Chimera marker file (.cmm) of the C-alpha trace (Angstrom):
<marker_set name="trace">
<marker id="1" x="-61.824" y="128.531" z="-158.294" r="1" g="1" b="0" radius="0.5"/>
<marker id="2" x="-63.587" y="128.721" z="-154.955" r="1" g="1" b="0" radius="0.5"/>
<marker id="3" x="-60.636" y="130.595" z="-153.455" r="1" g="1" b="0" radius="0.5"/>
<marker id="4" x="-60.688" y="133.089" z="-156.296" r="1" g="1" b="0" radius="0.5"/>
<marker id="5" x="-64.402" y="133.778" z="-155.738" r="1" g="1" b="0" radius="0.5"/>
<marker id="6" x="-63.923" y="134.025" z="-151.973" r="1" g="1" b="0" radius="0.5"/>
<marker id="7" x="-60.919" y="136.357" z="-152.387" r="1" g="1" b="0" radius="0.5"/>
<marker id="8" x="-62.847" y="138.555" z="-154.793" r="1" g="1" b="0" radius="0.5"/>
<marker id="9" x="-65.797" y="138.872" z="-152.392" r="1" g="1" b="0" radius="0.5"/>
<marker id="10" x="-63.496" y="139.647" z="-149.455" r="1" g="1" b="0" radius="0.5"/>
<marker id="11" x="-61.696" y="142.251" z="-151.590" r="1" g="1" b="0" radius="0.5"/>
<marker id="12" x="-64.972" y="143.903" z="-152.565" r="1" g="1" b="0" radius="0.5"/>
<marker id="13" x="-66.182" y="144.019" z="-148.946" r="1" g="1" b="0" radius="0.5"/>
<marker id="14" x="-62.870" y="145.425" z="-147.704" r="1" g="1" b="0" radius="0.5"/>
<marker id="15" x="-62.794" y="147.963" z="-150.539" r="1" g="1" b="0" radius="0.5"/>
<marker id="16" x="-66.291" y="149.177" z="-149.706" r="1" g="1" b="0" radius="0.5"/>
<marker id="17" x="-65.405" y="149.462" z="-146.022" r="1" g="1" b="0" radius="0.5"/>
<marker id="18" x="-62.255" y="151.424" z="-146.792" r="1" g="1" b="0" radius="0.5"/>
<marker id="19" x="-64.167" y="153.730" z="-149.139" r="1" g="1" b="0" radius="0.5"/>
<marker id="20" x="-66.837" y="154.309" z="-146.492" r="1" g="1" b="0" radius="0.5"/>
<marker id="21" x="-64.277" y="155.050" z="-143.776" r="1" g="1" b="0" radius="0.5"/>
<marker id="22" x="-62.326" y="157.376" z="-146.079" r="1" g="1" b="0" radius="0.5"/>
<marker id="23" x="-65.459" y="159.307" z="-146.960" r="1" g="1" b="0" radius="0.5"/>
<marker id="24" x="-66.535" y="159.465" z="-143.325" r="1" g="1" b="0" radius="0.5"/>
<marker id="25" x="-63.255" y="160.718" z="-141.854" r="1" g="1" b="0" radius="0.5"/>
<marker id="26" x="-61.443" y="162.458" z="-144.699" r="1" g="1" b="0" radius="0.5"/>
<marker id="27" x="-64.444" y="163.627" z="-146.695" r="1" g="1" b="0" radius="0.5"/>
<marker id="28" x="-66.066" y="165.224" z="-143.670" r="1" g="1" b="0" radius="0.5"/>
<marker id="29" x="-63.083" y="167.543" z="-143.231" r="1" g="1" b="0" radius="0.5"/>
<marker id="30" x="-64.135" y="169.328" z="-146.406" r="1" g="1" b="0" radius="0.5"/>
<marker id="31" x="-67.619" y="169.883" z="-145.028" r="1" g="1" b="0" radius="0.5"/>
<marker id="32" x="-66.273" y="171.109" z="-141.698" r="1" g="1" b="0" radius="0.5"/>
<marker id="33" x="-63.814" y="173.402" z="-143.463" r="1" g="1" b="0" radius="0.5"/>
<marker id="34" x="-66.593" y="174.787" z="-145.658" r="1" g="1" b="0" radius="0.5"/>
<marker id="35" x="-68.759" y="175.409" z="-142.594" r="1" g="1" b="0" radius="0.5"/>
<marker id="36" x="-65.904" y="177.169" z="-140.787" r="1" g="1" b="0" radius="0.5"/>
<marker id="37" x="-65.154" y="179.341" z="-143.828" r="1" g="1" b="0" radius="0.5"/>
<marker id="38" x="-68.815" y="180.386" z="-143.966" r="1" g="1" b="0" radius="0.5"/>
<marker id="39" x="-68.712" y="181.237" z="-140.270" r="1" g="1" b="0" radius="0.5"/>
<marker id="40" x="-65.526" y="183.263" z="-140.773" r="1" g="1" b="0" radius="0.5"/>
<marker id="41" x="-67.156" y="185.204" z="-143.617" r="1" g="1" b="0" radius="0.5"/>
<marker id="42" x="-70.148" y="185.907" z="-141.377" r="1" g="1" b="0" radius="0.5"/>
<marker id="43" x="-67.916" y="187.099" z="-138.539" r="1" g="1" b="0" radius="0.5"/>
<marker id="44" x="-65.923" y="189.329" z="-140.893" r="1" g="1" b="0" radius="0.5"/>
<marker id="45" x="-69.172" y="190.822" z="-142.194" r="1" g="1" b="0" radius="0.5"/>
<marker id="46" x="-70.387" y="191.505" z="-138.665" r="1" g="1" b="0" radius="0.5"/>
<marker id="47" x="-67.035" y="193.075" z="-137.785" r="1" g="1" b="0" radius="0.5"/>
<marker id="48" x="-67.256" y="195.414" z="-140.791" r="1" g="1" b="0" radius="0.5"/>
<marker id="49" x="-70.805" y="196.360" z="-139.746" r="1" g="1" b="0" radius="0.5"/>
<marker id="50" x="-69.616" y="197.046" z="-136.213" r="1" g="1" b="0" radius="0.5"/>
<marker id="51" x="-66.818" y="199.258" z="-137.524" r="1" g="1" b="0" radius="0.5"/>
<marker id="52" x="-69.349" y="201.098" z="-139.677" r="1" g="1" b="0" radius="0.5"/>
<marker id="53" x="-71.667" y="201.619" z="-136.687" r="1" g="1" b="0" radius="0.5"/>
<marker id="54" x="-68.764" y="202.961" z="-134.608" r="1" g="1" b="0" radius="0.5"/>
<marker id="55" x="-67.758" y="205.355" z="-137.392" r="1" g="1" b="0" radius="0.5"/>
<marker id="56" x="-71.340" y="206.598" z="-137.667" r="1" g="1" b="0" radius="0.5"/>
<marker id="57" x="-71.547" y="207.102" z="-133.900" r="1" g="1" b="0" radius="0.5"/>
<marker id="58" x="-68.320" y="209.103" z="-133.857" r="1" g="1" b="0" radius="0.5"/>
<marker id="59" x="-69.498" y="211.209" z="-136.790" r="1" g="1" b="0" radius="0.5"/>
<marker id="60" x="-72.828" y="211.797" z="-135.068" r="1" g="1" b="0" radius="0.5"/>
<marker id="61" x="-71.120" y="212.850" z="-131.850" r="1" g="1" b="0" radius="0.5"/>
<marker id="62" x="-68.892" y="215.295" z="-133.727" r="1" g="1" b="0" radius="0.5"/>
<marker id="63" x="-71.895" y="216.801" z="-135.499" r="1" g="1" b="0" radius="0.5"/>
<marker id="64" x="-73.781" y="217.077" z="-132.235" r="1" g="1" b="0" radius="0.5"/>
<marker id="65" x="-70.809" y="218.797" z="-130.616" r="1" g="1" b="0" radius="0.5"/>
<marker id="66" x="-70.562" y="221.248" z="-133.541" r="1" g="1" b="0" radius="0.5"/>
<marker id="67" x="-74.283" y="221.958" z="-133.281" r="1" g="1" b="0" radius="0.5"/>
<marker id="68" x="-73.922" y="222.700" z="-129.570" r="1" g="1" b="0" radius="0.5"/>
<marker id="69" x="-71.025" y="225.073" z="-130.254" r="1" g="1" b="0" radius="0.5"/>
<marker id="70" x="-73.030" y="226.847" z="-132.971" r="1" g="1" b="0" radius="0.5"/>
<marker id="71" x="-76.027" y="227.065" z="-130.658" r="1" g="1" b="0" radius="0.5"/>
<marker id="72" x="-73.943" y="228.520" z="-127.833" r="1" g="1" b="0" radius="0.5"/>
<marker id="73" x="-72.553" y="231.261" z="-130.074" r="1" g="1" b="0" radius="0.5"/>
<link id1="1" id2="2" r="1" g="1" b="0" radius="0.2"/>
<link id1="2" id2="3" r="1" g="1" b="0" radius="0.2"/>
<link id1="3" id2="4" r="1" g="1" b="0" radius="0.2"/>
<link id1="4" id2="5" r="1" g="1" b="0" radius="0.2"/>
<link id1="5" id2="6" r="1" g="1" b="0" radius="0.2"/>
<link id1="6" id2="7" r="1" g="1" b="0" radius="0.2"/>
<link id1="7" id2="8" r="1" g="1" b="0" radius="0.2"/>
<link id1="8" id2="9" r="1" g="1" b="0" radius="0.2"/>
<link id1="9" id2="10" r="1" g="1" b="0" radius="0.2"/>
<link id1="10" id2="11" r="1" g="1" b="0" radius="0.2"/>
<link id1="11" id2="12" r="1" g="1" b="0" radius="0.2"/>
<link id1="12" id2="13" r="1" g="1" b="0" radius="0.2"/>
<link id1="13" id2="14" r="1" g="1" b="0" radius="0.2"/>
<link id1="14" id2="15" r="1" g="1" b="0" radius="0.2"/>
<link id1="15" id2="16" r="1" g="1" b="0" radius="0.2"/>
<link id1="16" id2="17" r="1" g="1" b="0" radius="0.2"/>
<link id1="17" id2="18" r="1" g="1" b="0" radius="0.2"/>
<link id1="18" id2="19" r="1" g="1" b="0" radius="0.2"/>
<link id1="19" id2="20" r="1" g="1" b="0" radius="0.2"/>
<link id1="20" id2="21" r="1" g="1" b="0" radius="0.2"/>
<link id1="21" id2="22" r="1" g="1" b="0" radius="0.2"/>
<link id1="22" id2="23" r="1" g="1" b="0" radius="0.2"/>
<link id1="23" id2="24" r="1" g="1" b="0" radius="0.2"/>
<link id1="24" id2="25" r="1" g="1" b="0" radius="0.2"/>
<link id1="25" id2="26" r="1" g="1" b="0" radius="0.2"/>
<link id1="26" id2="27" r="1" g="1" b="0" radius="0.2"/>
<link id1="27" id2="28" r="1" g="1" b="0" radius="0.2"/>
<link id1="28" id2="29" r="1" g="1" b="0" radius="0.2"/>
<link id1="29" id2="30" r="1" g="1" b="0" radius="0.2"/>
<link id1="30" id2="31" r="1" g="1" b="0" radius="0.2"/>
<link id1="31" id2="32" r="1" g="1" b="0" radius="0.2"/>
<link id1="32" id2="33" r="1" g="1" b="0" radius="0.2"/>
<link id1="33" id2="34" r="1" g="1" b="0" radius="0.2"/>
<link id1="34" id2="35" r="1" g="1" b="0" radius="0.2"/>
<link id1="35" id2="36" r="1" g="1" b="0" radius="0.2"/>
<link id1="36" id2="37" r="1" g="1" b="0" radius="0.2"/>
<link id1="37" id2="38" r="1" g="1" b="0" radius="0.2"/>
<link id1="38" id2="39" r="1" g="1" b="0" radius="0.2"/>
<link id1="39" id2="40" r="1" g="1" b="0" radius="0.2"/>
<link id1="40" id2="41" r="1" g="1" b="0" radius="0.2"/>
<link id1="41" id2="42" r="1" g="1" b="0" radius="0.2"/>
<link id1="42" id2="43" r="1" g="1" b="0" radius="0.2"/>
<link id1="43" id2="44" r="1" g="1" b="0" radius="0.2"/>
<link id1="44" id2="45" r="1" g="1" b="0" radius="0.2"/>
<link id1="45" id2="46" r="1" g="1" b="0" radius="0.2"/>
<link id1="46" id2="47" r="1" g="1" b="0" radius="0.2"/>
<link id1="47" id2="48" r="1" g="1" b="0" radius="0.2"/>
<link id1="48" id2="49" r="1" g="1" b="0" radius="0.2"/>
<link id1="49" id2="50" r="1" g="1" b="0" radius="0.2"/>
<link id1="50" id2="51" r="1" g="1" b="0" radius="0.2"/>
<link id1="51" id2="52" r="1" g="1" b="0" radius="0.2"/>
<link id1="52" id2="53" r="1" g="1" b="0" radius="0.2"/>
<link id1="53" id2="54" r="1" g="1" b="0" radius="0.2"/>
<link id1="54" id2="55" r="1" g="1" b="0" radius="0.2"/>
<link id1="55" id2="56" r="1" g="1" b="0" radius="0.2"/>
<link id1="56" id2="57" r="1" g="1" b="0" radius="0.2"/>
<link id1="57" id2="58" r="1" g="1" b="0" radius="0.2"/>
<link id1="58" id2="59" r="1" g="1" b="0" radius="0.2"/>
<link id1="59" id2="60" r="1" g="1" b="0" radius="0.2"/>
<link id1="60" id2="61" r="1" g="1" b="0" radius="0.2"/>
<link id1="61" id2="62" r="1" g="1" b="0" radius="0.2"/>
<link id1="62" id2="63" r="1" g="1" b="0" radius="0.2"/>
<link id1="63" id2="64" r="1" g="1" b="0" radius="0.2"/>
<link id1="64" id2="65" r="1" g="1" b="0" radius="0.2"/>
<link id1="65" id2="66" r="1" g="1" b="0" radius="0.2"/>
<link id1="66" id2="67" r="1" g="1" b="0" radius="0.2"/>
<link id1="67" id2="68" r="1" g="1" b="0" radius="0.2"/>
<link id1="68" id2="69" r="1" g="1" b="0" radius="0.2"/>
<link id1="69" id2="70" r="1" g="1" b="0" radius="0.2"/>
<link id1="70" id2="71" r="1" g="1" b="0" radius="0.2"/>
<link id1="71" id2="72" r="1" g="1" b="0" radius="0.2"/>
<link id1="72" id2="73" r="1" g="1" b="0" radius="0.2"/>
</marker_set>
């Protein structure tokens, strides 16, 4: 009976340790992946904004060039 109690306690302790280690190493990958996905979304958003700013600058330059041509006429 003593061995059964001792084996049960050892099993519980080992099970808790394995659960803790699993959560620490495997569970953290989900958090890291979530953080990286959020960073990717932020970078994609900034890239779209940059493209929009470049398009506006090109449009502005074209309008300015047209205005100069109209003014020279």
